[in-house]
N, C-alpha and C positions, 0 to 999 in steps of 0.2 A: 462695621461688620467685624466679626471675630477673625476673619481671614487676614485682615490687615493689621491686627493688633501685634505690637512688638512682643516677642517672646522673652520671658524672664531667663536669667542665667540658669536656673534650676531646670526649666523646660528644655533649654538648649542642650544641657548636659544629658538629660534623660533621653533626648532624641538621638544624640551621638551614641549613647550606650546601646540603644535599640537597633542601630544600623547593623545589618548583617546578622541579626539574631532572628531565629525562626519565631513564628506566631504559635500561640497555644490556645486551643479551643477546648473547653471543658463542658461536657454534657452531664448534668446532674439529674438523678432520679431518686425517688423515695426508697427503692429497693431493686433487687434483681428482678428482671421480667417486665420492667416498665417500658422497654423499647429503646434504651440508650444505644445498644449495639446496632440496632436497625438504623437509627438516625445517624450514627457515626458512619455507617456504610453508605447511607443515602448521601451524606455530605461528601464522602470520598468519591462516589460515582459522579456527582455533579461536578466536582473539580476535574475529574478525569475526562469527562465529556467536553470540558473547556480546553483540553490539551495539556493539563497539568499532570506531571508525573507523580502518581500516588501509589504507595505500597501498603500492604497490611503487615504490621509488625507483630501484633499478637491479637488473638481472637478467641473468645470463649466459645466452646463447643455449643452448637445450637441445632435442634431438630427442626426448626421452623423453615419451611420451604421458601418463604419470602426473604429470609436472611441469607440463605444459601444462594438464591438467585442474584442478590445484590453483590455477592462476592465474585460472581462470574465476571471475568474480564479485568479484574484488579490483580496486579502482581502481588505475590506474597513472599516475604523474606522468612524462611522457616526459622522457628524459634529453637531454643535449647530445651529439650525434653528431659525432665528428671522426676523422681518420685518423692513425694512428701507424705510420709505416714501411709504408704501404700497407694496413694492417689497420684495419678499422673498429672503433672503440671508443666507449664511452659514459661520460660524466661525469654526476654528479648535478646536477639543476637545483634547487639549494638554495632559490633565491628562490621558485620555483613551489611547492615543498613548504611553505615558510613561509606562502605565501598561502592554501593550502587547509587549513592547520592540522590535520593528522591527529593522532590520539593515538599511533599507532605507524607507523613506516615500515620497510619491508624493504629492506636494503641488501646486495647480494651483493658479495663480494670486497673486503673492507676494505683489503687491501694493494694499493692502486691509486694511480698517479701521474696527476694531471690534465694537461690540455692546457697548453702553456706560458703562454698568456695568461689562465689561470683566476685568480680572486681567491684561491683557496686552492690550495696546492701539492699536497696529498694528500687522498684521500677521508677519512682519519681526521680531519683538521682540519674538514672539512665536517660529519662526524658529531658532533664536539664542539660545533659551533655549533648543530646541531639539538637536542642534549641541553640546552644552555643555555637554549633557547627552550621547554623543557618537553615536547619531542617525544621519545618513546621509540623505540629502534632495536633491531632484530634484525639481526645481521650475521654473515658467515662468514669464516673464516681457515684457511689451511693451516698446519700446525705449523712447516714450514721457513721460513715468512715472518716468524717471530717472532725478535726480536733475540737472545734468549738461547739459541735453538736453531739458528739458521741456520748458525753456524760448525761445530757438531758434525755437522749434517746434510750440509753440504758436504764435510767430511772423510770421512765414512763412505759417502756415496753419490755425490758429485760434483755434486749438485743445488744450483743457486744460484737464489735468489729474485730476480725482477725488481725487486721493491720489498720492503723490510724494515720491519716495524713496530717502534716503540720498545718497550723492555722493560716499560714501565709500562702498556701497553694492557690487559693482563688485570686489573690492579689497578683500572682504571676500571670494569670490568664489575660489574653487580649479579648476573649469573648467567653462568657458563661451563659449557658442556655439550659433551661429546665425542660426535661422530657416528662410531661405529666401524664398520668393515667389514673383512672378512678379505681378504688378498691374492687368494685363490682367487675370491672373489666379484667383486672389482674386475677381475681379468683376464678373468673370464667376461663381464663387461659390455663389455669392449674387443672380445673375440672376436665378440660378438653385435652389434657396431656400435652399442651403446647409449651408448658413450663415445668421444668423439673424441680421438685422440692427435696432438698437434701438437708444439709446442716442448718439451713436458714428456715426451718419449718415454723419457728415462732414468728417469723416475719409475715407469713401468709395467714394472718388473722385480720378480720376486717377492722377491728379497733386499732390494732398496731399499724396497719397500713395507713389508716387515716391520720394517725399521729405523725408518722414518718412523712406523709405527704404534706401535712401542714408545716412541719419543720423545714421541708425543702422549699415550699412556697415562700415562707417568711425569710429564709436565708437568702434566696435569690432577690426577693423584694428589697431587702436591706442593702444588698450590693448595688442594685439598680438605683436605690435612693441616694446612696453615697456618691455615685457617679453623677446624678442629677444635681446634687448640692455643689459638687466641684465645677460642673459646667455652668451653673447659674452664677457662681462666684466669678468665674473667668469672664462671663458676659456682663458682669456688673449688676446683677439682679439682687434685690434685698427682699426680706419678708418671706413668708411660707410659700412652698410650692403647691400646698393643698393636696398632695398625693398621700400623705400620712400625717398622723397627729403627733405633735410635740407639745407636751403640757408643761407649763412653768408655774410653780407654786411660789408665791411671794409671802414670806413669813417675817415675823419679828420674834425676838427671844421672849416669848410670852406663852402662857399655858395653852392658848388657842392654836399655837403654831403646829402642834402635833395633830390637831383635828384637821387643819387645812392640808397637811401632808398626806394623811390617811385618805382624805377625800380625793386629793389629786391622784393618789395611787389607784384608787378604785376607778376613777375616770380613765386613767392611762391603761389599766388592765382591760377594761371593757372595750375601749376603742383601739386596743393594740398599739398604743403610742409610747413614745419615749417620755421620760419624766425628769425634770430638772427642778431644783429648789434653789432660790436665791434670797439672800437677805442683804439689805443695805444698812451699814452702821457708821456711826460717827467715829472715825479713827482716833480722835483726841479724847473721847470720853471713855472712862474706865467702867467696865461692866460690873454690876452688882453680883453678889454671890448667887442670887436667884436667877439672874440672867445667864450667868456662867453655867448653872445647872441645866437650864433649858437649852442652851447652846449645845452642850455635850449630848443631851438626850436627842436633840434633833439631828445631829451628825450621825449618831448611832442608828436612828430610825431611817435616815436617808440611805445609809449603807445597807440596812436590812431590806429595804424595798427596791434596791438597785438603782437609786437616783443619784445624779450628779449634784453635789452641794457646793454652792459658791457664796462666799462672804465678800461683799464689795464695799468700798468706801462711799459714804454719802456726804456730799458737800453741804447740803442744807435740806431741811424737811420739804421745803417748797420745790426742791429739785427732784424729789423722789418720783413723781409721775413721769418726768422727762427721762430720767435714768432707767426706769423700769420699762418704758415703751421702747427706748433705744436698745436695751438689752434684748427684748423680745424680737425686734426686727432683725438685729444682727445674728440671732441664733435660730431664725426660722421657726419661731414659736407660733402655734396655731391657737392656743388658748392660755390665757393668764388666769390662775386660780388665786383668789385672795378672799379675805373676810369682808362681810358687810361692814360699813362704817358704824361706829358706836357714838358718833358725835351728834349733838343736838343741832337744830337749825341755826341757832345763834353761834355755836362753836364753829360751824362750817363757815359762817359769814366772817368771823374774826380770823380763823386760822387757815381757811381753805379746805376743800374736800379732796383727799387723795383719789378716792374712787371716781368722783365726777371728773376730775382732771384727766385721769387715765382714760376714762370713757370718751372724753372730748378729743383726746390726741390720737388714739389708736386707729389704725386702718388695717384691714385684712386680718386682724387678730381678735378673736372672741374674748369676752370677759366673763368669768364665772365667779359669782359671789356666794360664798359658803355661809349658810345660816347657822347661827349658834342657837339651837333650839332650847338650850337650857334657859335662855333669857325669856323665852315665850311660853313654853309649856313644861319645862323641867326635864326634857328628854334630849339626849344627844344621839341615841341609836334607835332607829325605827324597828318595830317588830319584824321578825323574819317570817318568811313563808316559803312555800314550795316554789320551784322554778316556774311553774305555769301560773300566770296571773289571769284574772278574768279579762276577756277582750283581747288577749294575746295568745293565740293557739300555738302550742309548741310544735316543732317539726314532727315529733312522735305522733301527736294527735292528727296532724295532716297526713302522715304516712298511713295511720290506721284507717282514716277515711278513704285514703287512696287505695289501700289494699282490699278494703271491704267492697269496693265497687269493681266494675269490669275494666277500669281504666287501663290504657296501655302504658308501657314503659316510656319515660320521657328523658331524653339525653340532650344536653346542650353543649356545643363547643363554643368557647368564648375566646376572644383575642383582644389585643391592645389596639389594633387598627386594621384597615383593609389590607389584604395581601399577605397575611401571616401564614395562611394555609389551612384555614378552618374548613372551607368547602372541600379542599383536597382530602383532608383527613376524614371528613364525614363520608365522602365517596369511597375512600379506602375501607372504612369500617362496613359500609353498605355491601361492598363486594365480598368481604370476609363472611358476613352474615348470609349472603346469598349462597356462597360456596358451602356453608354449613347446612344448607337445605331450607332456609327460610325464604318466604316470598317477600322480596324487597323491591320497592318501586321508588322512582324519583317523582315526588309530587310537584316540586318546583326547584329549579336550579338556575343560578345566575353565575355563569362562568366569566362574564366580562371579557370574553375573547382570549382568556388565558389557556394556552395550548396544553400545558401540564395538567390543568384541571379538567379540560375536555377529555383528555386521554384517560383520565382516571375513572370515567364513567363506566368503562369496561362493558360488561354484558347487562348492566342494569337497565331495565325497561322504564320508559317514561309514561306517566299518565298525562294525556294530552291536556293542554291548558284550555280553560273556558274562554270563549269569545264573547265580549260585551260591547254592545253598540252604545256609543256616547257622543252626542252632538255631531252626528254625521261621520264619526270615525269609529274604527273597530279596535278595541283594546283587548289585551289578554290578561288573565289572572289564573291563579291556581284553582283547579276545579275540585272543590271540597266535596261536592255531591258525588262526583265520579269516584273519588277516593273511598267514600263511605259505601258506595255501591259495590265496588270491586273488592273492598276489604282485604288488602294485603296484610301480612304480618307486621311489616315495618314500612314506613314511608319517610323519605328524606325531604326535608323542607328547609331551603336556604333562606337566610336573611329574615329572622324572626321579627325584627322591629319594623318591617316594611308596612306602609299604609296601602291598603288595597285601592285599586283604581276606582274612579267614580262609577256608580251603578252596581257595585258589588253588594251582596246581601249583608256582609259584615265589614266593618270599617278597617280593622287591623288583622294582620296575618296571624298574630298569636291567638286571636279569637277563633280563627279557623282551626288552629292546632289544638286548642282546648276541646273543640267539638270532635275532632278526630280521635283524641285520647279517650274521650268519654265513650266512644264507640268500641273501645277495646283494641284500637290499632296503635302500635308503638310508633313514636316519632323521634327522629334524630334531627336536630336543627342547629343553626349557627347564629351568633350575634357578636358585636363588638362591645367592649366595656362602656364606651361613651353613650350607648343607647339605653343603659340602665337608668330608670327615671330619677331615682334619688341622687344620682351622680351628675345630673344635668348641669347644675351650677358649678361644680368642681371642674368639669370638662371645659365649660366656657371660660373659667378662670385660667385654665392651663393653656388652652389653644386659641382663645378669642373667638371661637366658633360656637354659636348657639345651635345645638342639635335639636332638630324638630321631631324626628321619629324616635319614640322611646318605648320601652317595655316596662310595665310595672315590676317592681322587685319581687312581688308575690309569685310571678310566673317563674322566675329563677329559683325561688325557694321551693316551688312545687316539683321542680325537676328531680328525678331519681338520681341522675348523674350530671355533674357539671365538670367539664375538663377544659383546661387552658391549652391553647396552642401558642407556644412561646418562641419568639424570634428576636434576636438582638437588633437594636435600632439601625446599626450600620449595615447589617445584612439586609434589612428591609429597605433601606434607602438604595442599596446596590440593586436590589430587585426592581425598584422603581426606575432607576436610571437605565436599566436594561429593557424597560418597556414590558415587564412581566406583571405589572399591576394595573396601570392606566395606559391609554394610548400615548405614543411618544409626544404628541403635540401638547399634552396636559402635564407632562413630567416636570418641567421647570417650575410651573406655578405650584404644583403640589409640594415639591421639595422646599420651596421658599415659604410655604404657609403651613398647612396641616402636618406635612411630613418633615418639618424641621426636627433636627436631632433632639433638641430639648423637649419638644412635644411628645415625641415617640418614647423617650426615656420615661417621662412622667406618666404617660398612659400605660406603659408596660408595668411600672411600679403599682399603679392604681389597680390594674387587672390582677396582678399577683396577690396584692393585699386583700382585694375583695373576695377572691376565691379562697384564700387562707381563712378569712373570717367565716365564709360559708362552711368550710370543712369543720371549723371549730364549733359552729352552731349545731351541726349535725352530731358531732361527738357529744356535745353537752346535752342534746335532746335525747340521746341514747342513755342518759343518766350514768355516764361513765366518769371516772375520776381522771380520765385522760385529757380533758380539755385543758389546753395550754394556758388559758386565761383564768382557770379556776371557776368554781361555781359562783353564781350571783344569788345571794340570800337576802337582798334588800327589796322591800316593796316600794316600787316607784310609780308615781302618778304624775304625768307631765302635762302641763298646760302650755299651748302655743298661742300667743296673742298676735292677731293679724288685723290690719285694716284692709282696704280693697285695692291698694296700690300694687304695682308690679312686684315689689319685694315680697309680698305675701306668699307667693308660690315657693320662693326660695326658703322662707322660714318653715313652711309646711314640709318640704323635702328634708330640711335639716332636722325638724322635730321627729319625723319618721325614722331617720337613721339612728338618732339617739335612742328613741323608744325601742327600736328593734334590738339594739345592742344591750339595753338595760332590761329587756323583757317587760316593758312598762305598758300600762294603760295610758292612752294619750288622747287629749282633746284639743281641738282647734277652736278658739273663742273669738268671735267678732262682735263688737258693740256697734249697733246701728243707731245713729243719732237722728232723731225725728226732724230736726231743723235743717237737714241736708237739702241742697239745691235740687228741686224736683226736675229741672231740665236735664240733669244727669242721671235720672232715675233708671232708665232702661239699660244704659251702659253699666251702671253700678250693679243692678240686679243680675246682669249677665256675668259680670266678674265674680260675684258671690256664688253663682251657680257653678262656675268653673272651679272655684276653690273648694266648694263642697264635694264635687265629683272627684277631684284630686285626692282630698282627704280620705274619702271613703274607699277609693281605689287602693290607697296605701294602708288601709286598715284602721284609720282613726275615726273619731266622732266630731262632726262639725256642728257648732252651736252658734246661734245668733241671739243676742239679748238687746233689749231696747234701752235707750237713754234719751233724756230730754235735752241734754246739753253736752258738748264735747268735754267739759271739765269733769263730768261724772265718769268718764271712760275708765281711768285708772282704778278708781275705787270699786267699780263693778267687776273688773277683772280680778282684783284681789279677793272680793267676796266669793266669786266663783271658785277660785283656788282654795279658799278656806273651806268652802262647802264640800269640795271633793277631796279634802285632805291632800292637796297637791304637794309633792316633794320638790318639784322643780318648775319654774316658770321660764319660758323661752320668749324673748321679745327681740325686735330688731333695733339696731342703733338708730337714734333719731336722724331724720333726714337733714336737719340743720344744726348748726352749732348754737347752743343757747347760753346766755349769760346766767350766772347764778342768781342775779337779782331780777331776772326777767319775770314777767307775770306768769301765773299758773297756766294761763291759756297758751302762752307762747312756748312753754317748755314741753318736751316730748313725753310720751307715755313712759318710755324707759327711765327717764329721770324721776318720775313719780314713783315707779316701782322700786327704784334704788332706795328712795327715802322711806316708803311705806310698806314694803314687803320684805323686811329684814328677817322675818321668821321663816322664810322659804328660800331655798337655793334659787339663784337667779342667773340665767345665761343670757347675756346680751350678744347677739350675733352681729359680727362686724359687717359693715357695708363693703361692697366690692370696689367701690370708687371713692 
């Protein structure tokens, strides 16, 4: 266990330096009005109720009743008032704070420049002084006020921060938490005069808010990802964590190298992944003039696309697969991009095949082989087309169908794990809507005995649950018919992924929600990221737990608003130890399994990245130039090849996620061999039916073709790909390790595709074991 691991000298030194220093918590939001100040006060009150001495050091003026109520009972150290350009502003009175020696101080707006005659030029300098004196600080920041983000935010939105914080400020923090809010919610606050719009009027535009929100989501996700990498290294883990994509392009100094780099860049952009480029060279061999020119061009291209370029020594050609796979594992690579082999069968026999050796050795890393279409049909670039491809409706089209019906408004609160506060936040919004005059009811609520959540129900009325008799017992479930009959304006429905009790008319709770929405009733619901169907395999890889209750991705895409409730893993584990999530008798088991710190960090990064991608998809669907990934102007047709084994479902989910990112038409192809053992016929047919249902649920087309013999399977799959002008084939890594000289019947389908589908991009999805 990590608890008993001997600390390094660097770790010991860092621990000594931190002794006696205050803790720094930073709350980040997309812009003013997201609720950072509210959450800062909420944290202050929580500490105060535990007997901790908390004071307010600086506070932005607010007209909101909820904010004023939270300030009641907290001591305030008056600031130093002065005038900046005729506007009253407030600096921290650091000396007064040091005199009263609080344990924690609440400091709003960290990006603040002090009066000209102040001892410290900025608020950040004053906060650093408080930390050095052992006083902990909770503070707030807008994402566009951070040095690493300000330039991008300004380019995309025209917004410029009055004061910019240095890039290292987040590294100083012991905890960084995102306070997320949807643009719709923020604009609603402006319309209801709950938020004042002054010099930041350009912020309050839906497109700009979405861009700033995505920047905030990605920034926090990157920070979480870095902490996960560090923790995995400390615990001795190798290979990718699977929370984000890291693309590695393997090149040689040849004209095709630039093609592979460009393809790797396209993949990295659409999957929001990091990009690395590596080449292995003989250090004793002098490069030709042509190779020198290609090397220079590739280094320039790598710099242009923002990729890290590395040139490493190669001991011998036969060692290339080992060195490439070792590099990928050491650097957490999720996908290796390289060219299809150009060797003939006899050449591979004599010299060995780099591609097949890499494929044989890799585990947990996908292999993407780039086709050189110039060899097949004289083309390297496919014709462009509009963003919307047949069979893949854009979010704009979905919204248009949405708005043309009487469908209610659908909002989903998503979190990384149980206990982050989704239900609490949903109830809080329900109370706000009720106070504004709307008829809001609780359709179904799962408080799990949490007192804070139960108290948040306030005056919200419940719609009584339906009683269902089943095998001599009485079960309860949400009464959808009663909701439709009473027709409130808004209904709150907890735990969207829940499977209804036996005897219910509909199997899943999200099906009930869809019926309610179709009746014109708005719904606010909750779910955890691990319940998203396409992430099922990723979550199992991270946690070791197979999640059984899932929600199709299309349900999340249909939501008008998706908002994350973010909590730092250590804070969540503290809640768990205090019995605020599960009953005390279950705490130890939860902390040692699903709620391990590494799991929570990974799930948090996954949730942040998933929501950032969703925001970007919506930006792109509005046909704005604001999409951080840029437009996708390539026509993609994806073929997923599956058998009827357990891995098929994982391939289908992976195919969906890739097709969704690439806005592609996608097919799932299964070849049915007529000489199959008939004793397994019923089980086989059942598995095929389940795969078909999954494919259609995720928006793909499932096809079955017939073959007389297993040896015909690869060629039939290639024929289908050619017929549909497929640009990418996705197949699973073979279940066994095959010898190069093995018979064709003994080699897997993937090996045949590697040899015979060189004119099509080929993704071989790694096995998990």
